[in-house]
All heavy atoms as a GROMACS GRO file, in nm:
protein
  600
    1MET      N    1   0.085  -0.119  -0.002
    1MET     CA    2  -0.001   0.000  -0.001
    1MET      C    3   0.087   0.125   0.000
    1MET      O    4   0.187   0.132   0.072
    1MET     CB    5  -0.088  -0.004   0.121
    1MET     CG    6  -0.190   0.109   0.129
    1MET     SD    7  -0.347   0.031   0.168
    1MET     CE    8  -0.450   0.166   0.138
    2GLU      N    9   0.051   0.218  -0.080
    2GLU     CA   10   0.130   0.338  -0.094
    2GLU      C   11   0.108   0.434   0.024
    2GLU      O   12   0.001   0.448   0.075
    2GLU     CB   13   0.087   0.411  -0.221
    2GLU     CG   14   0.167   0.532  -0.251
    2GLU     CD   15   0.123   0.597  -0.380
    2GLU    OE1   16   0.079   0.525  -0.472
    2GLU    OE2   17   0.133   0.721  -0.388
    3ASN      N   18   0.217   0.494   0.071
    3ASN     CA   19   0.206   0.590   0.177
    3ASN      C   20   0.164   0.723   0.119
    3ASN      O   21   0.232   0.779   0.038
    3ASN     CB   22   0.345   0.602   0.244
    3ASN     CG   23   0.342   0.694   0.366
    3ASN    OD1   24   0.234   0.730   0.413
    3ASN    ND2   25   0.458   0.730   0.415
    4THR      N   26   0.045   0.767   0.160
    4THR     CA   27  -0.007   0.891   0.104
    4THR      C   28   0.024   1.008   0.199
    4THR      O   29   0.020   0.994   0.318
    4THR     CB   30  -0.155   0.887   0.080
    4THR    OG1   31  -0.223   0.858   0.204
    4THR    CG2   32  -0.190   0.781  -0.022
    5ASN      N   33   0.054   1.119   0.139
    5ASN     CA   34   0.080   1.241   0.216
    5ASN      C   35  -0.051   1.320   0.223
    5ASN      O   36  -0.106   1.360   0.120
    5ASN     CB   37   0.190   1.323   0.145
    5ASN     CG   38   0.221   1.450   0.219
    5ASN    OD1   39   0.164   1.479   0.325
    5ASN    ND2   40   0.313   1.527   0.164
    6ASN      N   41  -0.099   1.339   0.344
    6ASN     CA   42  -0.230   1.411   0.362
    6ASN      C   43  -0.221   1.557   0.328
    6ASN      O   44  -0.324   1.626   0.316
    6ASN     CB   45  -0.279   1.389   0.504
    6ASN     CG   46  -0.323   1.247   0.528
    6ASN    OD1   47  -0.361   1.178   0.433
    6ASN    ND2   48  -0.319   1.209   0.651
    7GLN      N   49  -0.100   1.608   0.312
    7GLN     CA   50  -0.080   1.751   0.279
    7GLN      C   51  -0.103   1.779   0.131
    7GLN      O   52  -0.123   1.888   0.091
    7GLN     CB   53   0.056   1.800   0.325
    7GLN     CG   54   0.082   1.782   0.472
    7GLN     CD   55  -0.011   1.863   0.558
    7GLN    OE1   56  -0.049   1.972   0.523
    7GLN    NE2   57  -0.048   1.809   0.674
    8SER      N   58  -0.090   1.672   0.051
    8SER     CA   59  -0.090   1.688  -0.097
    8SER      C   60  -0.224   1.650  -0.159
    8SER      O   61  -0.262   1.533  -0.148
    8SER     CB   62   0.022   1.604  -0.155
    8SER     OG   63   0.018   1.608  -0.293
    9TRP      N   64  -0.292   1.742  -0.215
    9TRP     CA   65  -0.418   1.711  -0.287
    9TRP      C   66  -0.392   1.718  -0.435
    9TRP      O   67  -0.408   1.821  -0.501
    9TRP     CB   68  -0.523   1.814  -0.247
    9TRP     CG   69  -0.581   1.782  -0.114
    9TRP    CD1   70  -0.535   1.828   0.006
    9TRP    CD2   71  -0.690   1.694  -0.088
    9TRP    NE1   72  -0.611   1.775   0.107
    9TRP    CE2   73  -0.707   1.693   0.054
    9TRP    CE3   74  -0.777   1.621  -0.166
    9TRP    CZ2   75  -0.806   1.618   0.115
    9TRP    CZ3   76  -0.874   1.546  -0.105
    9TRP    CH2   77  -0.890   1.546   0.034
   10TYR      N   78  -0.347   1.606  -0.488
   10TYR     CA   79  -0.316   1.594  -0.633
   10TYR      C   80  -0.442   1.560  -0.710
   10TYR      O   81  -0.544   1.524  -0.653
   10TYR     CB   82  -0.203   1.496  -0.657
   10TYR     CG   83  -0.220   1.362  -0.588
   10TYR    CD1   84  -0.292   1.261  -0.653
   10TYR    CD2   85  -0.168   1.340  -0.463
   10TYR    CE1   86  -0.307   1.139  -0.592
   10TYR    CE2   87  -0.185   1.215  -0.404
   10TYR     CZ   88  -0.256   1.117  -0.468
   10TYR     OH   89  -0.274   0.995  -0.406
   11LEU      N   90  -0.434   1.564  -0.840
   11LEU     CA   91  -0.547   1.552  -0.931
   11LEU      C   92  -0.628   1.424  -0.908
   11LEU      O   93  -0.750   1.430  -0.895
   11LEU     CB   94  -0.496   1.559  -1.076
   11LEU     CG   95  -0.604   1.546  -1.186
   11LEU    CD1   96  -0.699   1.665  -1.177
   11LEU    CD2   97  -0.540   1.537  -1.319
   12GLU      N   98  -0.560   1.311  -0.901
   12GLU     CA   99  -0.632   1.184  -0.887
   12GLU      C  100  -0.713   1.180  -0.759
   12GLU      O  101  -0.822   1.129  -0.755
   12GLU     CB  102  -0.532   1.066  -0.894
   12GLU     CG  103  -0.469   1.050  -1.031
   12GLU     CD  104  -0.350   1.142  -1.054
   12GLU    OE1  105  -0.315   1.219  -0.961
   12GLU    OE2  106  -0.292   1.138  -1.164
   13ARG      N  107  -0.653   1.233  -0.650
   13ARG     CA  108  -0.721   1.233  -0.523
   13ARG      C  109  -0.845   1.321  -0.523
   13ARG      O  110  -0.949   1.287  -0.470
   13ARG     CB  111  -0.620   1.283  -0.420
   13ARG     CG  112  -0.658   1.256  -0.278
   13ARG     CD  113  -0.539   1.286  -0.187
   13ARG     NE  114  -0.578   1.262  -0.052
   13ARG     CZ  115  -0.502   1.289   0.051
   13ARG    NH1  116  -0.382   1.338   0.030
   13ARG    NH2  117  -0.541   1.266   0.173
   14VAL      N  118  -0.836   1.437  -0.584
   14VAL     CA  119  -0.948   1.530  -0.597
   14VAL      C  120  -1.057   1.467  -0.683
   14VAL      O  121  -1.175   1.478  -0.653
   14VAL     CB  122  -0.901   1.665  -0.651
   14VAL    CG1  123  -1.019   1.757  -0.680
   14VAL    CG2  124  -0.806   1.732  -0.558
   15LEU      N  125  -1.018   1.399  -0.793
   15LEU     CA  126  -1.117   1.331  -0.877
   15LEU      C  127  -1.197   1.224  -0.800
   15LEU      O  128  -1.321   1.217  -0.815
   15LEU     CB  129  -1.049   1.268  -0.998
   15LEU     CG  130  -1.012   1.364  -1.109
   15LEU    CD1  131  -0.929   1.291  -1.215
   15LEU    CD2  132  -1.131   1.430  -1.169
   16PHE      N  133  -1.130   1.144  -0.719
   16PHE     CA  134  -1.197   1.045  -0.636
   16PHE      C  135  -1.294   1.111  -0.538
   16PHE      O  136  -1.404   1.061  -0.512
   16PHE     CB  137  -1.099   0.954  -0.565
   16PHE     CG  138  -1.058   0.837  -0.643
   16PHE    CD1  139  -0.937   0.837  -0.714
   16PHE    CD2  140  -1.136   0.724  -0.647
   16PHE    CE1  141  -0.898   0.728  -0.789
   16PHE    CE2  142  -1.095   0.613  -0.722
   16PHE     CZ  143  -0.977   0.614  -0.794
   17LEU      N  144  -1.248   1.222  -0.478
   17LEU     CA  145  -1.335   1.294  -0.384
   17LEU      C  146  -1.458   1.347  -0.452
   17LEU      O  147  -1.571   1.333  -0.402
   17LEU     CB  148  -1.255   1.410  -0.324
   17LEU     CG  149  -1.336   1.502  -0.233
   17LEU    CD1  150  -1.377   1.431  -0.102
   17LEU    CD2  151  -1.257   1.630  -0.202
   18ILE      N  152  -1.447   1.403  -0.571
   18ILE     CA  153  -1.558   1.458  -0.645
   18ILE      C  154  -1.656   1.346  -0.688
   18ILE      O  155  -1.774   1.352  -0.671
   18ILE     CB  156  -1.514   1.543  -0.763
   18ILE    CG1  157  -1.451   1.673  -0.711
   18ILE    CG2  158  -1.630   1.575  -0.857
   18ILE    CD1  159  -1.379   1.752  -0.820
   19ALA      N  160  -1.599   1.236  -0.744
   19ALA     CA  161  -1.683   1.128  -0.791
   19ALA      C  162  -1.757   1.062  -0.675
   19ALA      O  163  -1.878   1.034  -0.685
   19ALA     CB  164  -1.596   1.022  -0.861
   20GLY      N  165  -1.691   1.040  -0.562
   20GLY     CA  166  -1.756   0.982  -0.445
   20GLY      C  167  -1.866   1.073  -0.391
   20GLY      O  168  -1.977   1.031  -0.352
   21SER      N  169  -1.837   1.203  -0.386
   21SER     CA  170  -1.937   1.298  -0.335
   21SER      C  171  -2.058   1.303  -0.424
   21SER      O  172  -2.172   1.303  -0.378
   21SER     CB  173  -1.874   1.438  -0.325
   21SER     OG  174  -1.763   1.440  -0.238
   22PHE      N  175  -2.038   1.308  -0.556
   22PHE     CA  176  -2.152   1.310  -0.649
   22PHE      C  177  -2.235   1.184  -0.636
   22PHE      O  178  -2.357   1.190  -0.645
   22PHE     CB  179  -2.103   1.332  -0.791
   22PHE     CG  180  -2.088   1.476  -0.828
   22PHE    CD1  181  -2.013   1.562  -0.752
   22PHE    CD2  182  -2.148   1.528  -0.942
   22PHE    CE1  183  -1.997   1.695  -0.787
   22PHE    CE2  184  -2.134   1.660  -0.978
   22PHE     CZ  185  -2.060   1.744  -0.902
   23SER      N  186  -2.170   1.070  -0.621
   23SER     CA  187  -2.246   0.944  -0.609
   23SER      C  188  -2.328   0.944  -0.480
   23SER      O  189  -2.444   0.903  -0.482
   23SER     CB  190  -2.144   0.826  -0.602
   23SER     OG  191  -2.090   0.809  -0.728
   24LEU      N  192  -2.269   0.984  -0.369
   24LEU     CA  193  -2.344   0.992  -0.244
   24LEU      C  194  -2.461   1.094  -0.251
   24LEU      O  195  -2.571   1.066  -0.204
   24LEU     CB  196  -2.253   1.027  -0.126
   24LEU     CG  197  -2.155   0.914  -0.085
   24LEU    CD1  198  -2.064   0.966   0.024
   24LEU    CD2  199  -2.235   0.793  -0.038
   25ILE      N  200  -2.437   1.208  -0.312
   25ILE     CA  201  -2.542   1.306  -0.328
   25ILE      C  202  -2.656   1.251  -0.413
   25ILE      O  203  -2.773   1.269  -0.382
   25ILE     CB  204  -2.486   1.440  -0.387
   25ILE    CG1  205  -2.398   1.509  -0.283
   25ILE    CG2  206  -2.599   1.530  -0.434
   25ILE    CD1  207  -2.317   1.624  -0.340
   26GLY      N  208  -2.618   1.181  -0.522
   26GLY     CA  209  -2.722   1.117  -0.606
   26GLY      C  210  -2.804   1.016  -0.530
   26GLY      O  211  -2.926   1.008  -0.547
   27LEU      N  212  -2.740   0.938  -0.447
   27LEU     CA  213  -2.811   0.838  -0.365
   27LEU      C  214  -2.902   0.904  -0.264
   27LEU      O  215  -3.016   0.859  -0.240
   27LEU     CB  216  -2.714   0.744  -0.293
   27LEU     CG  217  -2.646   0.642  -0.382
   27LEU    CD1  218  -2.540   0.566  -0.302
   27LEU    CD2  219  -2.745   0.548  -0.448
   28LEU      N  220  -2.857   1.012  -0.204
   28LEU     CA  221  -2.940   1.083  -0.106
   28LEU      C  222  -3.062   1.146  -0.176
   28LEU      O  223  -3.174   1.139  -0.121
   28LEU     CB  224  -2.858   1.191  -0.035
   28LEU     CG  225  -2.754   1.141   0.064
   28LEU    CD1  226  -2.668   1.257   0.116
   28LEU    CD2  227  -2.821   1.069   0.181
   29ILE      N  228  -3.042   1.207  -0.290
   29ILE     CA  229  -3.153   1.262  -0.368
   29ILE      C  230  -3.254   1.154  -0.404
   29ILE      O  231  -3.374   1.171  -0.385
   29ILE     CB  232  -3.103   1.337  -0.490
   29ILE    CG1  233  -3.028   1.462  -0.452
   29ILE    CG2  234  -3.217   1.370  -0.582
   29ILE    CD1  235  -2.955   1.526  -0.565
   30ALA      N  236  -3.203   1.039  -0.448
   30ALA     CA  237  -3.291   0.928  -0.489
   30ALA      C  238  -3.366   0.873  -0.370
   30ALA      O  239  -3.483   0.832  -0.380
   30ALA     CB  240  -3.209   0.819  -0.556
   31ASN      N  241  -3.302   0.868  -0.255
   31ASN     CA  242  -3.366   0.811  -0.136
   31ASN      C  243  -3.468   0.903  -0.072
   31ASN      O  244  -3.576   0.856  -0.028
   31ASN     CB  245  -3.258   0.774  -0.032
   31ASN     CG  246  -3.309   0.687   0.076
   31ASN    OD1  247  -3.395   0.606   0.056
   31ASN    ND2  248  -3.259   0.708   0.196
   32TYR      N  249  -3.446   1.030  -0.071
   32TYR     CA  250  -3.529   1.121   0.000
   32TYR      C  251  -3.623   1.206  -0.089
   32TYR      O  252  -3.725   1.258  -0.040
   32TYR     CB  253  -3.453   1.213   0.087
   32TYR     CG  254  -3.382   1.144   0.202
   32TYR    CD1  255  -3.242   1.124   0.202
   32TYR    CD2  256  -3.454   1.091   0.305
   32TYR    CE1  257  -3.182   1.060   0.309
   32TYR    CE2  258  -3.396   1.022   0.409
   32TYR     CZ  259  -3.259   1.008   0.410
   32TYR     OH  260  -3.200   0.939   0.512
   33PHE      N  261  -3.592   1.226  -0.215
   33PHE     CA  262  -3.671   1.316  -0.297
   33PHE      C  263  -3.726   1.248  -0.422
   33PHE      O  264  -3.852   1.243  -0.435
   33PHE     CB  265  -3.584   1.437  -0.339
   33PHE     CG  266  -3.536   1.518  -0.223
   33PHE    CD1  267  -3.403   1.513  -0.187
   33PHE    CD2  268  -3.622   1.597  -0.148
   33PHE    CE1  269  -3.356   1.586  -0.080
   33PHE    CE2  270  -3.577   1.668  -0.042
   33PHE     CZ  271  -3.444   1.665  -0.005
   34SER      N  272  -3.645   1.204  -0.510
   34SER     CA  273  -3.692   1.148  -0.639
   34SER      C  274  -3.596   1.043  -0.688
   34SER      O  275  -3.472   1.057  -0.672
   34SER     CB  276  -3.703   1.263  -0.740
   34SER     OG  277  -3.725   1.211  -0.866
   35HIS      N  278  -3.648   0.944  -0.752
   35HIS     CA  279  -3.562   0.840  -0.810
   35HIS      C  280  -3.478   0.894  -0.923
   35HIS      O  281  -3.382   0.827  -0.965
   35HIS     CB  282  -3.643   0.720  -0.857
   35HIS     CG  283  -3.735   0.749  -0.971
   35HIS    ND1  284  -3.856   0.810  -0.957
   35HIS    CD2  285  -3.717   0.729  -1.104
   35HIS    CE1  286  -3.909   0.826  -1.078
   35HIS    NE2  287  -3.830   0.776  -1.170
   36TRP      N  288  -3.504   1.010  -0.970
   36TRP     CA  289  -3.423   1.074  -1.075
   36TRP      C  290  -3.285   1.110  -1.025
   36TRP      O  291  -3.195   1.143  -1.102
   36TRP     CB  292  -3.494   1.197  -1.131
   36TRP     CG  293  -3.608   1.160  -1.223
   36TRP    CD1  294  -3.741   1.161  -1.190
   36TRP    CD2  295  -3.599   1.112  -1.356
   36TRP    NE1  296  -3.814   1.121  -1.294
   36TRP    CE2  297  -3.731   1.088  -1.400
   36TRP    CE3  298  -3.492   1.085  -1.441
   36TRP    CZ2  299  -3.755   1.040  -1.524
   36TRP    CZ3  300  -3.520   1.038  -1.568
   36TRP    CH2  301  -3.653   1.017  -1.608
   37GLY      N  302  -3.263   1.108  -0.891
   37GLY     CA  303  -3.131   1.131  -0.840
   37GLY      C  304  -3.032   1.027  -0.882
   37GLY      O  305  -2.908   1.049  -0.881
   38LEU      N  306  -3.079   0.909  -0.922
   38LEU     CA  307  -2.991   0.803  -0.971
   38LEU      C  308  -2.923   0.840  -1.103
   38LEU      O  309  -2.826   0.780  -1.141
   38LEU     CB  310  -3.067   0.672  -0.981
   38LEU     CG  311  -3.116   0.615  -0.846
   38LEU    CD1  312  -3.199   0.489  -0.869
   38LEU    CD2  313  -3.001   0.582  -0.755
   39VAL      N  314  -2.981   0.939  -1.172
   39VAL     CA  315  -2.920   0.980  -1.299
   39VAL      C  316  -2.781   1.038  -1.271
   39VAL      O  317  -2.688   1.022  -1.350
   39VAL     CB  318  -3.010   1.085  -1.370
   39VAL    CG1  319  -2.940   1.150  -1.485
   39VAL    CG2  320  -3.138   1.020  -1.410
   40LEU      N  321  -2.765   1.101  -1.156
   40LEU     CA  322  -2.634   1.157  -1.117
   40LEU      C  323  -2.533   1.042  -1.103
   40LEU      O  324  -2.420   1.053  -1.150
   40LEU     CB  325  -2.644   1.234  -0.986
   40LEU     CG  326  -2.528   1.320  -0.945
   40LEU    CD1  327  -2.487   1.419  -1.054
   40LEU    CD2  328  -2.558   1.395  -0.817
   41ASN      N  329  -2.575   0.931  -1.043
   41ASN     CA  330  -2.484   0.814  -1.034
   41ASN      C  331  -2.454   0.758  -1.172
   41ASN      O  332  -2.340   0.714  -1.198
   41ASN     CB  333  -2.550   0.706  -0.948
   41ASN     CG  334  -2.545   0.740  -0.803
   41ASN    OD1  335  -2.562   0.857  -0.765
   41ASN    ND2  336  -2.523   0.645  -0.720
   42LEU      N  337  -2.551   0.756  -1.259
   42LEU     CA  338  -2.532   0.710  -1.396
   42LEU      C  339  -2.426   0.798  -1.467
   42LEU      O  340  -2.337   0.743  -1.534
   42LEU     CB  341  -2.662   0.714  -1.471
   42LEU     CG  342  -2.655   0.677  -1.620
   42LEU    CD1  343  -2.628   0.525  -1.633
   42LEU    CD2  344  -2.784   0.710  -1.688
   43LEU      N  345  -2.432   0.927  -1.451
   43LEU     CA  346  -2.335   1.015  -1.516
   43LEU      C  347  -2.197   0.994  -1.460
   43LEU      O  348  -2.096   1.000  -1.537
   43LEU     CB  349  -2.381   1.162  -1.501
   43LEU     CG  350  -2.510   1.198  -1.572
   43LEU    CD1  351  -2.548   1.341  -1.539
   43LEU    CD2  352  -2.496   1.179  -1.722
   44VAL      N  353  -2.187   0.971  -1.330
   44VAL     CA  354  -2.052   0.947  -1.271
   44VAL      C  355  -1.996   0.818  -1.327
   44VAL      O  356  -1.878   0.810  -1.366
   44VAL     CB  357  -2.058   0.942  -1.116
   44VAL    CG1  358  -1.931   0.890  -1.056
   44VAL    CG2  359  -2.093   1.078  -1.062
   45GLY      N  360  -2.080   0.713  -1.337
   45GLY     CA  361  -2.037   0.585  -1.394
   45GLY      C  362  -1.993   0.596  -1.539
   45GLY      O  363  -1.892   0.538  -1.581
   46ILE      N  364  -2.071   0.672  -1.618
   46ILE     CA  365  -2.035   0.690  -1.758
   46ILE      C  366  -1.901   0.760  -1.768
   46ILE      O  367  -1.814   0.730  -1.852
   46ILE     CB  368  -2.146   0.766  -1.834
   46ILE    CG1  369  -2.266   0.674  -1.850
   46ILE    CG2  370  -2.096   0.821  -1.967
   46ILE    CD1  371  -2.390   0.750  -1.903
   47ASN      N  372  -1.880   0.863  -1.685
   47ASN     CA  373  -1.752   0.935  -1.689
   47ASN      C  374  -1.635   0.843  -1.653
   47ASN      O  375  -1.529   0.851  -1.714
   47ASN     CB  376  -1.759   1.053  -1.592
   47ASN     CG  377  -1.641   1.146  -1.606
   47ASN    OD1  378  -1.598   1.180  -1.715
   47ASN    ND2  379  -1.586   1.184  -1.493
   48MET      N  380  -1.654   0.753  -1.554
   48MET     CA  381  -1.549   0.662  -1.518
   48MET      C  382  -1.519   0.560  -1.631
   48MET      O  383  -1.401   0.530  -1.655
   48MET     CB  384  -1.585   0.588  -1.389
   48MET     CG  385  -1.594   0.682  -1.269
   48MET     SD  386  -1.654   0.600  -1.123
   48MET     CE  387  -1.502   0.571  -1.040
   49ILE      N  388  -1.622   0.516  -1.697
   49ILE     CA  389  -1.601   0.422  -1.812
   49ILE      C  390  -1.532   0.496  -1.927
   49ILE      O  391  -1.444   0.442  -1.991
   49ILE     CB  392  -1.739   0.362  -1.854
   49ILE    CG1  393  -1.787   0.269  -1.746
   49ILE    CG2  394  -1.726   0.291  -1.985
   49ILE    CD1  395  -1.929   0.221  -1.767
   50LEU      N  396  -1.574   0.618  -1.950
   50LEU     CA  397  -1.512   0.700  -2.058
   50LEU      C  398  -1.361   0.713  -2.030
   50LEU      O  399  -1.279   0.699  -2.121
   50LEU     CB  400  -1.576   0.838  -2.067
   50LEU     CG  401  -1.514   0.938  -2.162
   50LEU    CD1  402  -1.531   0.894  -2.305
   50LEU    CD2  403  -1.575   1.077  -2.140
   51PHE      N  404  -1.327   0.739  -1.905
   51PHE     CA  405  -1.184   0.757  -1.872
   51PHE      C  406  -1.109   0.624  -1.892
   51PHE      O  407  -0.999   0.620  -1.943
   51PHE     CB  408  -1.168   0.805  -1.732
   51PHE     CG  409  -1.024   0.815  -1.691
   51PHE    CD1  410  -0.941   0.914  -1.744
   51PHE    CD2  411  -0.968   0.725  -1.600
   51PHE    CE1  412  -0.807   0.918  -1.710
   51PHE    CE2  413  -0.837   0.729  -1.566
   51PHE     CZ  414  -0.753   0.829  -1.618
   52SER      N  415  -1.173   0.514  -1.852
   52SER     CA  416  -1.108   0.382  -1.863
   52SER      C  417  -1.084   0.345  -2.011
   52SER      O  418  -0.977   0.288  -2.042
   52SER     CB  419  -1.193   0.276  -1.799
   52SER     OG  420  -1.204   0.298  -1.660
   53LEU      N  421  -1.180   0.370  -2.095
   53LEU     CA  422  -1.168   0.330  -2.237
   53LEU      C  423  -1.091   0.432  -2.323
   53LEU      O  424  -1.015   0.390  -2.410
   53LEU     CB  425  -1.308   0.313  -2.294
   53LEU     CG  426  -1.393   0.200  -2.232
   53LEU    CD1  427  -1.529   0.194  -2.294
   53LEU    CD2  428  -1.322   0.064  -2.246
   54ALA      N  429  -1.113   0.557  -2.301
   54ALA     CA  430  -1.052   0.656  -2.390
   54ALA      C  431  -0.940   0.736  -2.327
   54ALA      O  432  -0.865   0.806  -2.394
   54ALA     CB  433  -1.161   0.755  -2.439
   55GLY      N  434  -0.926   0.731  -2.194
   55GLY     CA  435  -0.821   0.810  -2.127
   55GLY      C  436  -0.855   0.955  -2.112
   55GLY      O  437  -0.765   1.033  -2.082
   56PHE      N  438  -0.979   0.991  -2.130
   56PHE     CA  439  -1.018   1.131  -2.122
   56PHE      C  440  -1.118   1.148  -2.010
   56PHE      O  441  -1.216   1.074  -2.003
   56PHE     CB  442  -1.082   1.179  -2.254
   56PHE     CG  443  -1.137   1.320  -2.245
   56PHE    CD1  444  -1.050   1.428  -2.231
   56PHE    CD2  445  -1.271   1.343  -2.240
   56PHE    CE1  446  -1.101   1.554  -2.223
   56PHE    CE2  447  -1.322   1.470  -2.231
   56PHE     CZ  448  -1.237   1.578  -2.224
   57CYS      N  449  -1.094   1.242  -1.921
   57CYS     CA  450  -1.187   1.271  -1.810
   57CYS      C  451  -1.219   1.417  -1.816
   57CYS      O  452  -1.129   1.504  -1.793
   57CYS     CB  453  -1.122   1.231  -1.680
   57CYS     SG  454  -1.224   1.272  -1.536
   58PRO      N  455  -1.344   1.457  -1.843
   58PRO     CA  456  -1.379   1.598  -1.849
   58PRO      C  457  -1.351   1.675  -1.717
   58PRO      O  458  -1.297   1.785  -1.719
   58PRO     CB  459  -1.529   1.596  -1.878
   58PRO     CG  460  -1.556   1.465  -1.941
   58PRO     CD  461  -1.458   1.368  -1.879
   59MET      N  462  -1.379   1.612  -1.605
   59MET     CA  463  -1.350   1.677  -1.475
   59MET      C  464  -1.203   1.692  -1.457
   59MET      O  465  -1.156   1.792  -1.399
   59MET     CB  466  -1.413   1.601  -1.361
   59MET     CG  467  -1.393   1.668  -1.223
   59MET     SD  468  -1.457   1.838  -1.211
   59MET     CE  469  -1.631   1.811  -1.208
   60GLY      N  470  -1.122   1.593  -1.496
   60GLY     CA  471  -0.979   1.604  -1.485
   60GLY      C  472  -0.924   1.715  -1.567
   60GLY      O  473  -0.834   1.787  -1.526
   61TRP      N  474  -0.981   1.732  -1.687
   61TRP     CA  475  -0.938   1.842  -1.775
   61TRP      C  476  -0.970   1.979  -1.709
   61TRP      O  477  -0.887   2.069  -1.708
   61TRP     CB  478  -1.011   1.832  -1.906
   61TRP     CG  479  -0.970   1.935  -2.009
   61TRP    CD1  480  -0.860   1.937  -2.086
   61TRP    CD2  481  -1.041   2.056  -2.037
   61TRP    NE1  482  -0.858   2.047  -2.162
   61TRP    CE2  483  -0.968   2.122  -2.135
   61TRP    CE3  484  -1.159   2.110  -1.990
   61TRP    CZ2  485  -1.010   2.246  -2.186
   61TRP    CZ3  486  -1.198   2.233  -2.043
   61TRP    CH2  487  -1.125   2.297  -2.141
   62ILE      N  488  -1.089   1.989  -1.652
   62ILE     CA  489  -1.129   2.115  -1.583
   62ILE      C  490  -1.037   2.145  -1.461
   62ILE      O  491  -0.989   2.254  -1.446
   62ILE     CB  492  -1.277   2.107  -1.537
   62ILE    CG1  493  -1.367   2.106  -1.662
   62ILE    CG2  494  -1.313   2.223  -1.444
   62ILE    CD1  495  -1.512   2.073  -1.628
   63LEU      N  496  -1.011   2.039  -1.381
   63LEU     CA  497  -0.928   2.061  -1.264
   63LEU      C  498  -0.785   2.096  -1.302
   63LEU      O  499  -0.719   2.176  -1.235
   63LEU     CB  500  -0.931   1.935  -1.175
   63LEU     CG  501  -1.063   1.909  -1.103
   63LEU    CD1  502  -1.058   1.776  -1.035
   63LEU    CD2  503  -1.095   2.018  -1.008
   64THR      N  504  -0.734   2.036  -1.410
   64THR     CA  505  -0.601   2.072  -1.458
   64THR      C  506  -0.596   2.217  -1.497
   64THR      O  507  -0.498   2.287  -1.465
   64THR     CB  508  -0.559   1.980  -1.575
   64THR    OG1  509  -0.568   1.843  -1.535
   64THR    CG2  510  -0.420   2.014  -1.624
   65ARG      N  511  -0.699   2.264  -1.566
   65ARG     CA  512  -0.706   2.405  -1.609
   65ARG      C  513  -0.714   2.497  -1.487
   65ARG      O  514  -0.668   2.612  -1.493
   65ARG     CB  515  -0.821   2.431  -1.702
   65ARG     CG  516  -0.814   2.356  -1.831
   65ARG     CD  517  -0.709   2.416  -1.920
   65ARG     NE  518  -0.703   2.348  -2.048
   65ARG     CZ  519  -0.601   2.281  -2.095
   65ARG    NH1  520  -0.493   2.270  -2.023
   65ARG    NH2  521  -0.603   2.222  -2.208
   66LEU      N  522  -0.771   2.446  -1.377
   66LEU     CA  523  -0.786   2.529  -1.255
   66LEU      C  524  -0.657   2.526  -1.174
   66LEU      O  525  -0.649   2.595  -1.070
   66LEU     CB  526  -0.902   2.482  -1.170
   66LEU     CG  527  -1.040   2.508  -1.230
   66LEU    CD1  528  -1.149   2.443  -1.144
   66LEU    CD2  529  -1.066   2.659  -1.244
   67GLY      N  530  -0.559   2.445  -1.213
   67GLY     CA  531  -0.427   2.445  -1.148
   67GLY      C  532  -0.408   2.340  -1.044
   67GLY      O  533  -0.313   2.344  -0.965
   68VAL      N  534  -0.492   2.234  -1.037
   68VAL     CA  535  -0.472   2.122  -0.948
   68VAL      C  536  -0.352   2.043  -0.998
   68VAL      O  537  -0.355   2.001  -1.117
   68VAL     CB  538  -0.598   2.037  -0.935
   68VAL    CG1  539  -0.571   1.914  -0.847
   68VAL    CG2  540  -0.713   2.117  -0.882
   69PRO      N  541  -0.249   2.022  -0.914
   69PRO     CA  542  -0.132   1.951  -0.966
   69PRO      C  543  -0.157   1.801  -0.984
   69PRO      O  544  -0.233   1.740  -0.912
   69PRO     CB  545  -0.027   1.979  -0.856
   69PRO     CG  546  -0.109   1.995  -0.733
   69PRO     CD  547  -0.239   2.064  -0.778
   70LYS      N  548  -0.086   1.745  -1.083
   70LYS     CA  549  -0.090   1.599  -1.104
   70LYS      C  550   0.004   1.535  -1.004
   70LYS      O  551   0.096   1.597  -0.952
   70LYS     CB  552  -0.050   1.563  -1.244
   70LYS     CG  553  -0.148   1.617  -1.347
   70LYS     CD  554  -0.107   1.571  -1.486
   70LYS     CE  555  -0.208   1.625  -1.587
   70LYS     NZ  556  -0.177   1.584  -1.722
   71LYS      N  557  -0.019   1.403  -0.978
   71LYS     CA  558   0.064   1.332  -0.883
   71LYS      C  559   0.207   1.327  -0.932
   71LYS      O  560   0.235   1.306  -1.049
   71LYS     CB  561   0.011   1.192  -0.864
   71LYS     CG  562   0.075   1.114  -0.757
   71LYS     CD  563   0.008   0.982  -0.736
   71LYS     CE  564   0.070   0.911  -0.617
   71LYS     NZ  565   0.005   0.783  -0.593
   72CYS      N  566   0.302   1.348  -0.842
   72CYS     CA  567   0.447   1.343  -0.867
   72CYS      C  568   0.488   1.453  -0.965
   72CYS      O  569   0.596   1.440  -1.023
   72CYS     CB  570   0.487   1.208  -0.920
   72CYS     SG  571   0.455   1.073  -0.803
   73GLY      N  572   0.408   1.551  -0.992
   73GLY     CA  573   0.445   1.661  -1.076
   73GLY      C  574   0.468   1.622  -1.222
   73GLY      O  575   0.531   1.690  -1.297
   74SER      N  576   0.409   1.512  -1.266
   74SER     CA  577   0.427   1.467  -1.407
   74SER      C  578   0.340   1.557  -1.499
   74SER      O  579   0.241   1.613  -1.458
   74SER     CB  580   0.384   1.320  -1.423
   74SER     OG  581   0.247   1.306  -1.397
   75ASP      N  582   0.387   1.568  -1.621
   75ASP     CA  583   0.316   1.650  -1.718
   75ASP      C  584   0.240   1.568  -1.824
   75ASP      O  585   0.214   1.614  -1.932
   75ASP     CB  586   0.417   1.741  -1.793
   75ASP     CG  587   0.470   1.846  -1.701
   75ASP    OD1  588   0.395   1.890  -1.613
   75ASP    OD2  589   0.583   1.891  -1.721
   76ARG      N  590   0.205   1.444  -1.791
   76ARG     CA  591   0.135   1.358  -1.883
   76ARG      C  592  -0.004   1.407  -1.905
   76ARG      O  593  -0.075   1.459  -1.830
   76ARG     CB  594   0.128   1.216  -1.834
   76ARG     CG  595   0.258   1.147  -1.850
   76ARG     CD  596   0.250   1.005  -1.818
   76ARG     NE  597   0.280   0.990  -1.674
   76ARG     CZ  598   0.233   0.895  -1.596
   76ARG    NH1  599   0.152   0.807  -1.643
   76ARG    NH2  600   0.269   0.886  -1.472
   0.00000   0.00000   0.00000
């Protein structure tokens, strides 16, 4: 297991935080308000599949433009 530094919020870590938060928010909306909240989970899943197959993540692109550093300072 990799030793993570809690002081460093690199791109991959922020992406996991956003995806997890959106999934939980979607479940809460579906549970308490409307089943249409599950659409948010669907969109998160589609985004994860898109990244796995094509290597492109829209949220990653946005966060990179906002200046969130990539892990280990790589420029990939």
